Every structure is written in C-alpha cells, then in structure tokens.
C-alpha positions in Angstrom: -0.6 3.1 18.0 0.5 -0.4 17.1 4.1 -1.3 18.1 5.8 -4.4 16.7 9.3 -5.6 17.5 9.8 -9.2 16.6 12.4 -11.7 15.6 11.3 -15.1 14.3 13.3 -17.8 12.5 11.5 -20.4 10.4 13.9 -22.7 8.6 16.2 -20.6 6.5 14.0 -17.5 6.7 14.4 -15.0 9.5 11.9 -12.2 10.2 13.4 -9.3 12.0 11.3 -6.1 12.1 10.7 -3.1 14.4 8.0 -0.6 13.4 5.0 1.4 14.6 1.7 2.0 12.9 -0.9 4.6 13.8 -4.1 5.9 12.3 -4.9 5.6 8.6 -3.7 2.7 6.4 -0.2 1.4 6.9 0.9 -0.8 4.0 3.3 -3.7 4.4 4.7 -3.8 0.9 7.1 -6.2 -0.8 7.4 -9.4 -2.9 6.1 -12.8 -2.0 8.2 -14.4 0.7 9.3 -11.1 2.3 7.5 -11.7 5.6 4.3 -9.7 5.2 1.8 -12.4 6.1 4.0 -13.7 9.0 3.8 -10.2 10.5 0.0 -10.1 10.1 -0.4 -13.5 11.7 1.8 -12.5 14.7 -0.1 -9.3 15.2 -3.4 -11.2 15.0 -2.2 -13.7 17.6 -2.4 -16.6 15.2 1.3 -17.2 15.6 3.9 -16.5 18.3 7.3 -15.0 17.5 10.4 -16.5 19.1 11.5 -13.1 20.4 9.9 -9.7 20.8 6.6 -8.0 21.6 3.4 -6.6 20.1 1.6 -3.8 21.8 -1.6 -1.9 20.8 -2.1 1.3 22.7 -1.6 0.5 26.4 -2.3 -3.2 26.0 0.5 -5.7 25.5 -0.7 -8.5 23.2 2.6 -10.5 23.1 5.8 -10.2 25.2 8.1 -13.2 24.9 10.3 -12.0 27.7 7.3 -12.1 30.1 5.8 -15.2 28.6 2.7 -13.2 27.7 0.5 -14.1 24.7 -3.1 -12.9 24.5 -5.3 -15.2 22.5 -6.5 -13.9 19.1 -10.2 -13.6 20.1 -9.3 -11.2 22.9 -7.5 -8.7 20.7 -10.6 -7.1 19.1 -9.1 -7.4 15.6 -10.9 -7.5 12.3 -9.1 -9.8 9.8 -9.8 -9.9 6.0 -8.1 -12.7 4.1 -7.4 -13.1 0.4 -10.7 -15.0 0.1 -13.9 -14.0 1.7 -14.2 -17.2 3.8 -17.9 -16.7 4.3 -20.2 -19.4 5.9 -22.0 -20.9 2.9 -25.1 -22.0 4.9 -25.8 -18.5 6.3 -27.3 -15.6 4.6 -25.3 -12.5 4.1 -27.0 -10.8 7.0 -26.3 -13.8 9.2 -22.6 -13.8 8.1 -22.4 -10.2 9.1 -24.1 -10.8 12.5 -21.8 -13.8 13.2 -19.0 -11.3 14.0 -21.0 -10.1 17.0 -21.8 -13.5 18.5 -18.9 -13.6 21.0 -18.6 -9.8 21.7 -21.3 -8.3 23.9 -20.2 -4.8 23.0 -20.6 -5.6 19.3 -24.1 -6.9 19.9 -25.3 -3.6 21.1 -27.2 -1.8 18.3 -26.0 -4.4 15.9 -29.0 -4.0 13.6 -28.3 -0.3 13.2 -24.6 -1.0 12.8 -25.3 -3.7 10.2 -27.5 -1.3 8.2 -24.8 1.4 8.3 -22.0 -0.9 7.2 -24.1 -2.5 4.5 -24.8 1.0 3.1 -21.2 1.9 3.4 -20.1 -1.1 1.3 -23.2 -1.1 -0.9 -24.3 -4.6 0.0 -27.7 -3.8 1.4 -29.5 -5.6 -1.6 -27.5 -8.8 -0.8 -28.5 -9.3 2.8 -31.1 -12.0 2.1 -28.9 -14.0 -0.3 -26.3 -16.7 0.4 -22.6 -16.6 -0.5 -22.9 -19.1 -3.4 -24.9 -16.5 -5.3 -22.4 -13.7 -5.0 -19.6 -12.6 -7.3 -16.0 -12.5 -6.0 -16.1 -8.8 -5.4 -19.4 -9.0 -3.6 -18.0 -11.8 -1.3 -15.0 -9.6 -0.4 -17.3 -6.7 0.4 -19.2 -8.9 2.8 -15.9 -10.1 4.3 -15.0 -6.5 4.9 -18.4 -5.8 6.4 -18.1 -8.8 8.7 -14.7 -7.6 10.0 -16.2 -4.2 10.7 -19.2 -5.6 12.5 -16.9 -6.8 15.3 -16.2 -3.1 16.1 -12.4 -3.9 15.8 -9.7 -1.7 17.3 -7.4 -2.7 14.5 -8.2 -4.0 11.0 -5.8 -6.5 9.3 -6.0 -7.1 5.5 -3.9 -9.7 3.9 -3.8 -9.3 0.1 -7.6 -8.7 0.1 -7.7 -7.9 -3.6 -5.1 -10.4 -5.0 -7.7 -13.0 -6.2 -9.8 -10.4 -8.0 -9.6 -9.2 -11.6 -8.8 -5.6 -12.4 -12.5 -4.6 -13.0 -13.6 -5.9 -9.6 -10.5 -4.3 -7.9 -11.6 -1.0 -9.3 -15.0 -1.4 -7.7 -13.6 -2.4 -4.3 -10.8 0.2 -4.0 -13.3 3.0 -3.2 -14.8 0.8 -0.5 -11.4 0.5 1.1 -11.0 4.3 0.9 -14.3 4.8 2.6 -13.3 2.4 5.4 -10.0 4.2 5.8 -11.5 7.7 5.8 -15.0 7.1 7.4 -14.5 4.4 10.0 -11.3 5.8 11.5 -10.0 2.3 12.4 -6.2 1.8 12.0 -5.5 -0.6 9.1 -2.5 -2.8 8.6 -2.6 -3.8 4.9 -0.5 -6.4 3.1 0.1 -6.1 -0.6 2.7 -6.5 -3.3 0.8 -4.2 -5.7 2.3 -0.8 -6.4 -1.0 0.5 -7.7 -2.9 -0.5 -4.5 -0.3 1.1 -2.3 -0.1 4.3 -4.3 -3.8 4.7 -3.9 -4.5 3.6 -0.4 -1.5 4.0 1.9 -1.1 6.6 4.5 2.4 5.2 5.1 4.5 2.5 3.6 6.8 -0.1 5.2 8.8 -1.9 2.5 9.9 -5.4 3.3 12.7 -7.3 1.7 13.7 -10.9 2.8 12.3 -10.5 6.3 13.7 -7.1 7.1 12.5 -3.5 6.6 14.0 -2.0 3.5 12.4 1.4 3.9 9.6 3.3 5.5 8.0 6.7 4.9 4.6 8.5 4.8 3.2 7.6 1.4 1.3 10.9 1.2 4.6 12.7 1.0 7.4 12.4 -1.5 9.0 9.2 -0.3 12.2 7.3 -0.6 12.5 5.2 -3.7 11.0 1.7 -3.5 13.3 -1.3 -3.7 12.1 -4.8 -3.1 13.6 -8.3 -3.7 16.7 -6.7 -5.1 14.7 -4.8 -7.8 14.3 -1.1 -8.2 10.5 -0.5 -8.5 10.4 3.2 -8.8 9.5 6.4 -6.9 6.3 7.9 -5.5 5.9 11.6 -6.1 3.2 13.9 -4.8 2.0 16.6 -7.2 -0.8 19.1 -7.5 -2.7 19.5 -10.7 -2.2 22.9 -12.3 -4.1 22.6 -15.6 -5.2 20.5 -18.5 -3.9 20.5 -22.1 -7.1 19.0 -23.6 -5.9 19.2 -27.3 -2.9 17.1 -26.3 -4.6 14.8 -23.9 -2.4 15.8 -21.0 -2.7 16.9 -17.4 -0.1 19.2 -16.0 0.9 18.9 -12.4 3.5 20.5 -10.2 5.7 18.6 -7.8 8.6 19.7 -5.6 10.9 17.9 -8.0 9.5 19.9 -11.0 6.7 20.1 -13.5 5.0 16.8 -14.6 3.1 16.0 -17.8 0.7 13.1 -17.3 -2.0 11.3 -19.2 -5.2 13.4 -19.0 -7.3 12.8 -15.9 -10.7 14.3 -15.2 -9.9 16.3 -12.0 -9.9 20.1 -11.4 -6.8 22.2 -10.8 -5.7 22.0 -7.2 -6.3 18.3 -6.9 -3.5 16.4 -5.1 -2.2 13.4 -6.9 0.2 10.6 -6.0 2.3 9.5 -9.0 4.4 6.3 -9.3 7.3 6.6 -11.8 8.8 3.2 -12.6 12.6 3.1 -12.3 13.0 1.3 -15.6 11.0 4.0 -17.6 13.6 6.7 -16.8 16.3 7.9 -19.2 19.3 9.7 -17.7 21.1 12.4 -19.7 24.3 14.2 -18.8 24.3 16.8 -21.6 21.9 18.8 -23.6 19.2 16.4 -24.9 17.2 17.9 -27.7 14.8 16.3 -30.2 13.4 13.8 -27.9 9.7 12.9 -27.4 9.9 12.7 -23.6 7.9 15.6 -22.1 9.1 15.1 -18.5 12.5 16.5 -17.6 13.6 16.9 -14.0 17.1 18.2 -13.2 19.2 16.9 -10.3 22.5 15.4 -9.2 23.4 11.8 -8.6 23.1 11.1 -4.9 23.9 7.4 -4.9 24.8 4.5 -7.1 23.9 0.9 -6.1 25.1 -2.0 -8.1 22.7 -4.9 -8.4 22.8 -8.3 -10.1 21.6 -7.0 -13.5 21.6 -3.3 -13.3 22.7 -0.2 -11.4 20.2 1.8 -9.4 20.9 5.6 -9.6 19.3 7.8 -7.0 19.0 11.3 -8.3 18.4 14.3 -5.9 15.8 16.5 -7.7 15.4 19.6 -5.5 15.6 17.5 -2.4 13.4 14.7 -3.7 15.1 11.3 -4.4 14.1 9.8 -7.8 15.2 6.3 -8.6 16.4 5.2 -12.1 17.6 1.8 -13.1 20.2 1.6 -15.9 22.6 -0.9 -17.3 26.3 -1.0 -16.3 27.2 -0.1 -19.9 25.0 3.0 -19.7 26.4 4.0 -16.3 30.0 3.7 -17.8 29.1 5.6 -20.9 27.6 8.5 -18.9 30.5 8.3 -16.4 28.0 8.5 -13.5 29.3 9.3 -10.1 28.0 10.9 -7.0 27.5 14.7 -7.4 27.3 14.6 -11.2 24.5 16.7 -12.8 21.9 14.8 -14.7 18.5 15.2 -16.3 15.8 12.7 -15.5 13.6 12.1 -18.5 10.5 10.0 -18.9 7.4 9.9 -21.1 4.0 11.0 -20.0 2.7 7.6 -21.2 5.2 5.9 -18.9 2.9 6.7 -16.0 0.2 4.0 -15.9 -3.3 5.3 -15.4 -3.7 3.2 -12.3 -0.7 5.0 -10.8 -2.4 8.4 -10.8 -4.4 8.7 -7.6 -5.9 11.4 -5.5 -4.0 11.8 -2.2 -5.5 10.2 0.9 
C-alpha cells in the first residue's frame, strides 16, 4: 500500500493531497496543471515536498517532520516517462539489462527475466536492434520492459501514451493490461485521457488545481468525473445481455438501467465499463415520445452545481449518480430542482467505441 500525504507550494500553485493506492492500477486523472506529475516526482523521490510524508508498505520514503528523504535509487521504483528515454548507443537487450546494473537482486536470473518480459511485451525480435531503428510504440514497449527489469516494488507511469497516435496506443494498451494483470506490481498511472482511464484503472483519483476532486474504484459505478471546472461525464459498469445484429447494437444491463450501445464483438455476460459524456445527455421532465435516443434512464435530481458556462445536474438513477451538463436556460425551462423526477436520455452513438472496455 502506497500512502501519500503532502502539501507543496510552488509559486501560485499549491499541491495538497492525501490518498492511498494499493494493488492494481491507480490512475491520477485530471487536466494539465492539476498536479499529477508533481505527485509522481515526489513519490519517486525526484522532488521533496515542503510538508508531509510518503510511505510504501512498512518503509517511509519521505517524512518532512523527521527530516527523512530516501534517495530515488533506493526506492525500487520503475518509472516510465512520456518518451522512452532509451540509451541510443545500446542495443535493446543492453537497454533492458541496464536496469539491473545497480541492483544485485535484479541481476539474479536476469537472462530468464529478460526473456520473460520481452515475450510479455512482444519485443523479443527487437533485442539485437538499436533505438534509432524502432517506432515510437516499440520504444515505449522497451521503456516498459526496462522498468520491469528492475523488479520494482511500484511502477510509476507519467502519460506514457500521450506522445503516440491512436493506432499505436491501441497496440500498447493490451501490454499495459498484461502488466497490470500478470506482473502484480502496483501501478500509479498519470493521464488526462478518459479513454485510457476507462480501460485501465482499478481505481481513479481525480485532481483539480492541486487538490483531490474525487476518488472511487473505477471498476464500480463511480462518482461523476469533474476536472478543471468542466463536467466530463460518468463511468458506468454494465453486463452484456445480447446483441441486436440487424440494428448494429449491443444491449447491456447496468444498475441504472438498460443500455443500448454500438455493437461490440463480445459474448453475453461480458462486463463492460462505459463512459457517458455529460454534454451528450438530454434531460426530460415529462413524457418524451418520438425521439431517436434509445437510452432512457429514470431518476431524480440529486444536485445542481452552477459553473461558468453551464449547470451540472447530478441525477440519481437507482442509486447511481449520472452527470449531465445543461445550459442555464434549459435548467430554468425544466424548472430543475433537487428531488425532481427526470429522464436521462442519450443516443447509442454518443458512446464512443474507445469508451467501451471490458472490466479489469
């Protein structure tokens, strides 16, 4: 278990967070400038907070009250940056082996470990090549492998896919899933991508302006996601119940109600995680007939939050909070208030294909 409780002021920005992260992949999610990378650097030992502590298991890495700060190289952490940062003069095999140079425990059986990791990440054919001959995706795979070669107790990933195009991301996401599920190493993962978080996260910690705006297990139906003053949407868990092939639809059941989604090639019983954008939701307070929207969830307004350009409406649908974003004019026209019955409507096509993922 990683425990982080820190306060750090840098100019006009103050980072003030308190959280724990266990097994699986814990995502630090939020817009640029929300403090994600600062947290990663402090956990890694590359930066010292002004106040607080960082502890992993029984070992305290940083404790400002005791004047304790363990150097980064003693923390047994694997760090994957946005770019691969490979040594250009070394072969891929030598880049992988470099991670074992200063760790006697990592040097044991390193050839067998290298072969296993290379097979896991599908980079075995690249071992004799040099970084200049690799694609961006191949370089990131090697960077992941090098981090694993150090036999880390904790894996830190700072926007590891942000510099890659969508096609390469689609290739690497399964690698990250295998690391999460096969290696059993706790992962702290930084991203501002809803699609990445929906697919990978075991739990989500949402950051906004240096503070925690929300936290929840991502594998469950979670609190709506709001970052940088903008309503991003809601994660829902659902189970596939069937396919309407003639209509190009998949039918899934969530606690909040039945969902109609773009057709996906998975059997009934498959658990999916669905992201519903807040701006794609239509709210209705009366009978709404003759509409093309297939998805209709019923609930009651649980909260209204006025923002700079819109009003966020949290609707309780059978105990599941679903977030919608509407204009002030619409909120007035519907006379929205807490406790009012509403229908939550959205199109099947509003759910982007990359937002439909099997549960971790």
